[in-house]
C-alpha positions as CSV (number, residue, x, y, z in Angstrom):
1,M,15.0,-20.5,34.9
2,S,13.1,-18.8,32.1
3,I,12.6,-15.0,31.8
4,N,10.5,-13.1,29.4
5,I,11.9,-9.6,28.5
6,Q,10.1,-7.8,25.7
7,L,12.2,-5.5,23.6
8,K,10.4,-2.8,21.5
9,S,11.8,-0.4,18.9
10,A,11.1,3.2,18.4
11,N,8.2,4.1,16.1
12,Y,9.2,4.6,12.4
13,I,7.3,6.4,9.7
14,V,7.5,5.0,6.2
15,K,8.9,7.9,4.1
16,E,9.0,6.0,0.8
17,V,8.4,2.7,-0.7
18,K,11.7,2.1,-2.6
19,T,10.7,-1.3,-4.1
20,K,7.3,-2.8,-4.5
21,T,6.9,-6.2,-2.7
22,S,4.4,-9.0,-2.6
23,A,5.7,-10.1,0.9
24,N,3.0,-10.6,3.6
25,F,2.5,-7.5,5.7
26,W,4.8,-5.5,3.6
27,K,2.6,-5.3,0.5
28,H,0.1,-3.4,2.5
29,I,2.5,-0.8,3.8
30,Q,2.5,2.7,2.2
31,A,4.2,6.0,2.7
32,G,3.0,7.7,5.8
33,D,2.3,4.5,7.8
34,L,3.8,4.1,11.3
35,I,5.5,0.8,12.1
36,Y,7.5,-0.6,15.0
37,F,9.3,-3.8,15.9
38,E,9.3,-6.2,18.9
39,T,11.2,-9.2,20.0
40,H,11.8,-11.1,23.2
41,L,14.9,-12.2,24.9
42,Q,14.8,-16.0,24.7
43,D,17.0,-19.1,24.6
44,T,17.9,-19.8,20.9
45,Y,20.1,-22.7,21.6
46,G,19.0,-26.2,20.7
47,A,19.1,-26.5,17.0
48,S,20.7,-29.5,15.3
49,E,24.4,-29.8,15.5
50,G,24.8,-27.3,18.4
51,G,23.5,-24.4,16.4
52,Q,21.1,-21.7,17.3
53,Y,17.5,-21.0,16.2
54,V,16.9,-17.6,14.6
55,S,15.4,-14.9,16.8
56,K,12.0,-13.9,15.6
57,I,11.0,-10.3,15.2
58,T,7.3,-9.0,15.0
59,V,6.6,-5.8,13.0
60,Y,3.3,-4.0,13.7
61,C,1.3,-1.4,11.9
62,D,-1.4,-0.5,14.4
63,K,-3.3,1.9,12.0
64,K,-4.0,-1.0,9.7
65,N,-4.3,-3.7,12.4
66,L,-1.5,-5.7,10.8
67,S,1.5,-7.6,12.2
68,H,4.0,-10.1,10.8
69,I,6.5,-12.4,12.4
70,D,9.9,-13.1,10.6
71,G,13.5,-14.0,11.3
72,Q,16.1,-11.2,11.4
73,N,17.3,-11.8,7.8
74,G,13.8,-11.8,6.3
75,M,12.8,-8.8,8.4
76,Q,15.9,-6.8,7.4
77,W,15.5,-7.8,3.7
78,N,11.8,-6.6,3.5
79,A,12.4,-3.4,5.7
80,S,15.3,-2.4,3.3
81,K,12.7,-1.9,0.6
82,F,11.3,1.1,2.5
83,E,12.8,4.4,3.6
84,L,12.1,4.5,7.3
85,E,12.6,7.5,9.7
86,E,12.6,7.1,13.4
87,I,10.1,9.1,15.2
88,S,11.1,10.6,18.6
89,E,8.7,10.3,21.6
90,D,8.6,14.1,21.5
91,N,6.7,14.2,18.2
């Protein structure tokens, strides 16, 4: 049986660009932009030799109508080049 559960992060404001990048999506992100992340619970088994496929994460910047899909490692690597601050629902 297959289920589709979407997981969405809090919103994050980009406080600072710590390191310039030419990576897709990220090269367009500037201080003041609002971004968030989404993924889905899914079966990641089935890779060769009994391994697992990497979970994909999508990052969005609605203000600029941008989105990008990457694996966890790539997403973390690119996001680490920015200072992000979580925005509470109250703001």
